[in-house]
Backbone as JSON, one array per atom type, in Angstrom:
{
  "sequence": "MGEKELRKNMSILPVSTVSKLTGLTPRQLRYYERFELVYPKRSAGNQRLYSLNDIERLLEIKDYLDSGMTMQEIRRVLSKTNAPQISNDPDSLSDTEARKIFHKEMLRVGRWENHGSNNLW",
  "N": [[-20.23, 2.25, -8.38], [-22.1, 1.7, -5.53], [-24.22, 3.66, -3.33], [-23.95, 2.84, -0.66], [-21.41, 1.57, -0.63], [-19.87, 3.73, -1.4], [-20.17, 5.44, 0.79], [-18.92, 3.91, 2.77], [-16.34, 4.19, 1.99], [-15.71, 6.79, 2.49], [-13.51, 9.0, 3.94], [-13.52, 10.04, 7.03], [-13.09, 9.78, 9.7], [-11.23, 10.65, 12.54], [-7.94, 10.02, 13.98], [-8.16, 9.64, 16.8], [-10.78, 8.64, 17.15], [-10.69, 6.32, 15.59], [-8.76, 4.92, 16.97], [-10.1, 4.39, 19.37], [-12.18, 2.76, 18.39], [-10.83, 0.56, 17.33], [-8.98, -0.26, 19.2], [-6.33, 0.15, 18.85], [-3.24, 1.89, 19.16], [-2.38, 5.35, 18.43], [0.26, 5.36, 17.54], [0.58, 2.72, 16.58], [-1.21, 2.85, 14.44], [0.07, 4.71, 12.75], [2.36, 3.23, 12.2], [1.31, 1.05, 10.74], [0.46, 2.43, 8.53], [2.93, 3.38, 7.53], [4.0, 0.94, 6.87], [2.52, 0.36, 4.73], [0.02, -0.89, 4.89], [-2.38, 0.23, 5.32], [-4.07, 3.1, 4.08], [-4.64, 6.03, 5.02], [-6.53, 8.99, 4.32], [-5.73, 12.52, 4.02], [-6.55, 15.45, 5.77], [-7.2, 18.96, 5.05], [-5.65, 20.21, 6.94], [-3.66, 18.36, 7.29], [-4.3, 16.19, 8.88], [-4.75, 12.78, 9.68], [-7.31, 10.85, 8.22], [-9.72, 8.35, 8.43], [-11.62, 5.73, 6.83], [-14.65, 3.71, 7.02], [-14.08, 1.32, 5.79], [-11.31, 1.31, 6.11], [-11.16, 0.93, 8.87], [-12.24, -1.62, 9.1], [-10.22, -3.03, 7.78], [-8.04, -2.5, 9.49], [-8.87, -3.87, 11.79], [-8.81, -6.42, 10.79], [-6.04, -6.68, 10.32], [-5.19, -6.54, 12.95], [-6.3, -8.93, 13.97], [-4.83, -10.79, 12.46], [-2.24, -10.29, 13.45], [-2.64, -11.03, 16.13], [-2.94, -13.74, 15.76], [-0.38, -14.52, 15.33], [0.96, -13.91, 12.98], [3.51, -12.4, 10.93], [4.43, -9.0, 10.02], [5.22, -8.91, 7.34], [4.03, -11.25, 6.34], [1.35, -10.6, 6.7], [1.12, -8.42, 5.01], [1.55, -9.67, 2.56], [-0.67, -11.42, 2.46], [-2.81, -9.58, 2.51], [-2.32, -8.18, 0.15], [-2.83, -10.12, -1.73], [-5.55, -10.69, -1.28], [-6.72, -8.32, -2.01], [-6.08, -7.99, -4.61], [-7.19, -7.61, -7.92], [-9.03, -10.01, -9.78], [-7.86, -10.98, -12.73], [-8.29, -12.11, -15.94], [-6.71, -13.79, -18.78], [-7.93, -12.85, -21.01], [-8.34, -9.81, -22.51], [-10.75, -8.45, -22.79], [-12.3, -9.26, -20.69], [-12.23, -7.83, -18.35], [-14.23, -6.03, -16.28], [-16.04, -2.89, -16.43], [-16.42, -1.81, -13.88], [-14.43, -3.14, -12.39], [-12.15, -2.15, -13.69], [-12.37, 0.58, -13.08], [-12.04, 0.47, -10.29], [-9.38, -0.41, -10.09], [-8.09, 1.71, -11.35], [-8.79, 3.8, -9.58], [-7.53, 2.99, -7.16], [-4.86, 3.08, -8.0], [-4.59, 5.81, -8.6], [-4.92, 6.89, -6.05], [-2.67, 5.82, -4.8], [-0.54, 6.97, -6.29], [-1.1, 9.68, -5.91], [-0.68, 9.91, -3.19], [2.08, 9.9, -2.96], [2.94, 12.01, -4.59], [1.44, 14.24, -3.95], [1.43, 14.82, -1.15], [-0.24, 16.21, 0.45], [-3.57, 16.91, 0.69], [-5.58, 14.21, -0.39], [-7.66, 14.44, -2.19], [-8.95, 13.25, -4.77], [-11.28, 12.86, -6.1]],
  "CA": [[-20.15, 2.01, -6.96], [-23.34, 2.08, -4.89], [-24.11, 4.66, -2.27], [-23.45, 2.18, 0.55], [-19.97, 1.39, -0.77], [-19.3, 5.07, -1.43], [-20.14, 5.95, 2.17], [-17.92, 3.14, 3.52], [-15.03, 4.65, 1.54], [-15.51, 8.19, 2.88], [-12.52, 9.15, 5.01], [-14.03, 11.11, 7.89], [-12.84, 9.47, 11.11], [-9.88, 11.02, 12.98], [-7.14, 9.0, 14.67], [-8.69, 9.36, 18.14], [-11.96, 7.79, 17.02], [-10.24, 5.02, 15.06], [-8.05, 4.28, 18.07], [-11.12, 3.86, 20.28], [-12.94, 1.69, 17.73], [-10.01, -0.62, 17.02], [-8.11, -0.64, 20.31], [-4.95, 0.36, 18.41], [-2.72, 3.19, 19.55], [-2.01, 6.18, 17.28], [1.57, 4.91, 17.06], [0.36, 1.53, 15.76], [-1.85, 3.29, 13.2], [1.13, 5.3, 11.92], [3.23, 2.14, 11.79], [0.63, 0.31, 9.68], [0.49, 3.3, 7.35], [4.3, 3.34, 7.02], [4.21, -0.39, 6.31], [1.61, 0.34, 3.58], [-1.11, -1.81, 5.1], [-3.57, 1.07, 5.3], [-3.76, 4.38, 3.44], [-5.59, 7.07, 5.4], [-6.48, 10.26, 3.58], [-5.28, 13.64, 4.83], [-7.39, 16.65, 5.72], [-6.47, 20.16, 4.63], [-4.68, 20.46, 8.01], [-2.75, 17.21, 7.3], [-4.75, 15.2, 9.87], [-5.15, 11.5, 9.09], [-8.73, 10.55, 8.28], [-9.95, 6.96, 8.06], [-12.96, 5.33, 6.41], [-15.14, 2.48, 7.64], [-13.3, 0.23, 5.19], [-10.0, 1.31, 6.77], [-11.34, 0.33, 10.2], [-12.38, -3.06, 8.87], [-8.89, -3.55, 7.45], [-7.24, -2.45, 10.71], [-9.3, -4.97, 12.66], [-8.29, -7.63, 10.15], [-4.61, -6.68, 10.62], [-5.07, -6.86, 14.37], [-6.57, -10.37, 14.1], [-3.68, -11.52, 11.91], [-1.13, -10.17, 14.42], [-2.99, -11.84, 17.29], [-2.77, -15.15, 15.41], [1.04, -14.8, 15.25], [1.55, -13.6, 11.68], [4.43, -11.27, 10.87], [3.96, -7.91, 9.16], [5.44, -9.32, 5.94], [2.99, -12.22, 5.99], [0.08, -9.86, 6.61], [1.19, -7.62, 3.78], [1.38, -10.6, 1.44], [-2.06, -11.89, 2.47], [-3.69, -8.48, 2.14], [-2.13, -7.84, -1.26], [-3.5, -11.16, -2.52], [-7.0, -10.59, -1.16], [-7.19, -7.09, -2.65], [-5.71, -7.98, -6.02], [-8.31, -7.95, -8.79], [-8.88, -11.24, -10.54], [-7.82, -10.61, -14.13], [-8.02, -13.27, -16.79], [-5.86, -13.49, -19.92], [-8.75, -12.2, -22.02], [-8.38, -8.39, -22.18], [-12.13, -7.95, -22.77], [-13.03, -9.8, -19.56], [-12.2, -6.88, -17.24], [-15.45, -5.21, -16.3], [-15.87, -1.46, -16.23], [-16.31, -1.6, -12.44], [-13.09, -3.58, -11.98], [-11.18, -1.2, -14.24], [-12.48, 1.8, -12.29], [-11.44, 0.22, -8.98], [-7.93, -0.45, -10.28], [-7.67, 3.08, -11.63], [-8.95, 4.58, -8.35], [-6.46, 2.61, -6.24], [-3.59, 3.58, -8.53], [-4.59, 7.26, -8.43], [-4.68, 7.15, -4.63], [-1.27, 5.49, -4.52], [0.31, 7.98, -6.91], [-1.37, 10.95, -5.26], [-0.09, 9.88, -1.86], [3.5, 10.21, -3.05], [3.21, 13.26, -5.29], [0.67, 15.36, -3.41], [1.83, 15.04, 0.23], [-1.25, 17.0, 1.15], [-4.89, 16.31, 0.59], [-5.73, 13.22, -1.47], [-9.0, 14.59, -2.76], [-8.86, 13.02, -6.19], [-12.62, 12.77, -6.71]],
  "C": [[-21.45, 2.52, -6.34], [-23.12, 3.06, -3.76], [-23.54, 4.06, -0.99], [-21.93, 2.04, 0.5], [-19.25, 2.74, -0.79], [-19.16, 5.63, -0.03], [-19.09, 5.21, 3.01], [-16.51, 3.57, 3.15], [-14.73, 6.09, 1.93], [-14.57, 8.26, 4.08], [-12.9, 10.34, 5.87], [-13.67, 10.92, 9.36], [-11.4, 9.81, 11.51], [-9.22, 9.88, 13.76], [-7.73, 8.64, 16.04], [-9.89, 8.43, 18.1], [-11.58, 6.39, 16.56], [-9.53, 4.24, 16.16], [-9.04, 3.66, 19.06], [-11.86, 2.67, 19.68], [-12.13, 0.41, 17.54], [-9.18, -1.12, 18.2], [-6.63, -0.51, 19.96], [-4.51, 1.76, 18.84], [-2.44, 4.03, 18.29], [-0.65, 5.78, 16.7], [1.43, 3.67, 16.17], [-0.26, 1.92, 14.41], [-0.82, 3.89, 12.24], [2.06, 4.22, 11.37], [2.6, 1.36, 10.63], [0.58, 1.13, 8.39], [1.89, 3.27, 6.72], [4.59, 2.0, 6.35], [3.3, -0.65, 5.11], [0.54, -0.74, 3.68], [-2.43, -1.06, 5.07], [-3.15, 2.44, 4.77], [-4.79, 5.45, 3.83], [-5.43, 8.31, 4.52], [-5.97, 11.33, 4.54], [-6.26, 14.8, 4.66], [-6.55, 17.82, 5.24], [-5.4, 20.53, 5.67], [-3.71, 19.32, 8.22], [-3.08, 16.19, 8.39], [-5.15, 13.92, 9.14], [-6.64, 11.29, 9.29], [-8.95, 9.15, 7.7], [-11.4, 6.74, 7.65], [-13.39, 4.09, 7.19], [-14.41, 1.27, 7.07], [-11.9, 0.15, 5.79], [-10.1, 0.65, 8.14], [-11.47, -1.18, 10.08], [-11.02, -3.69, 8.58], [-7.98, -3.56, 8.68], [-7.6, -3.58, 11.67], [-8.82, -6.31, 12.1], [-6.79, -7.77, 10.43], [-4.38, -7.1, 12.07], [-5.31, -8.35, 14.62], [-5.4, -11.2, 13.59], [-2.5, -11.47, 12.89], [-1.38, -11.02, 15.66], [-2.81, -13.34, 17.03], [-1.29, -15.52, 15.22], [1.69, -14.5, 13.91], [2.5, -12.41, 11.8], [3.84, -10.19, 9.96], [4.14, -8.26, 7.68], [4.37, -10.3, 5.48], [1.64, -11.53, 5.81], [0.04, -9.06, 5.32], [0.95, -8.5, 2.56], [-0.07, -11.07, 1.34], [-3.0, -10.78, 1.99], [-3.52, -8.09, 0.67], [-2.8, -8.87, -2.16], [-5.01, -11.02, -2.46], [-7.55, -9.35, -1.83], [-6.84, -7.01, -4.12], [-6.91, -8.36, -6.87], [-8.01, -9.23, -9.56], [-8.98, -10.89, -12.02], [-7.48, -11.85, -14.94], [-7.12, -12.84, -17.94], [-6.62, -12.79, -21.04], [-8.89, -10.72, -21.68], [-9.79, -7.82, -22.12], [-12.9, -8.4, -21.54], [-13.05, -8.86, -18.36], [-13.42, -5.98, -17.32], [-15.11, -3.74, -16.08], [-15.67, -1.15, -14.75], [-14.93, -1.99, -11.94], [-12.02, -2.61, -12.47], [-11.19, 0.1, -13.45], [-11.84, 1.64, -10.92], [-9.91, 0.23, -9.07], [-7.4, 0.96, -10.5], [-7.72, 3.94, -10.37], [-7.82, 4.27, -7.37], [-5.11, 3.16, -6.7], [-3.5, 5.1, -8.37], [-4.34, 7.63, -6.97], [-3.22, 6.9, -4.27], [-0.34, 6.57, -5.07], [0.12, 9.33, -6.2], [-0.76, 11.03, -3.88], [1.37, 10.29, -1.91], [3.78, 11.57, -3.67], [2.56, 14.45, -4.62], [1.12, 15.76, -2.02], [0.83, 15.88, 1.01], [-2.56, 16.24, 1.08], [-4.93, 15.36, -0.58], [-7.12, 13.28, -2.07], [-8.94, 14.48, -4.26], [-10.23, 13.02, -6.85], [-13.47, 13.91, -6.28]]
}
């Protein structure tokens, strides 16, 4: 992962800033998290922290809602667009793709088992 992508994944923005940038209320942000559309990290004090990629995703969710899509439809669309393209050949998965899959799975598991900070890296 390049430095640019690494920086876009850094979770450093608090709810108040994300709310201003996206036009979404803190309640909406919590709802999208509960609906598993976005996965903010948690600070040591349990404050939600968002990355630039999270903001991009929130704006995408907002556009989908404005177009009349339901939350279920949005969830389905986002799961398809974020799913890695894996062929039947087991050797075709690149190291980068494997690392991304592993990272996402570690974040998902850590969110349920850790309940605190998700500092896995």
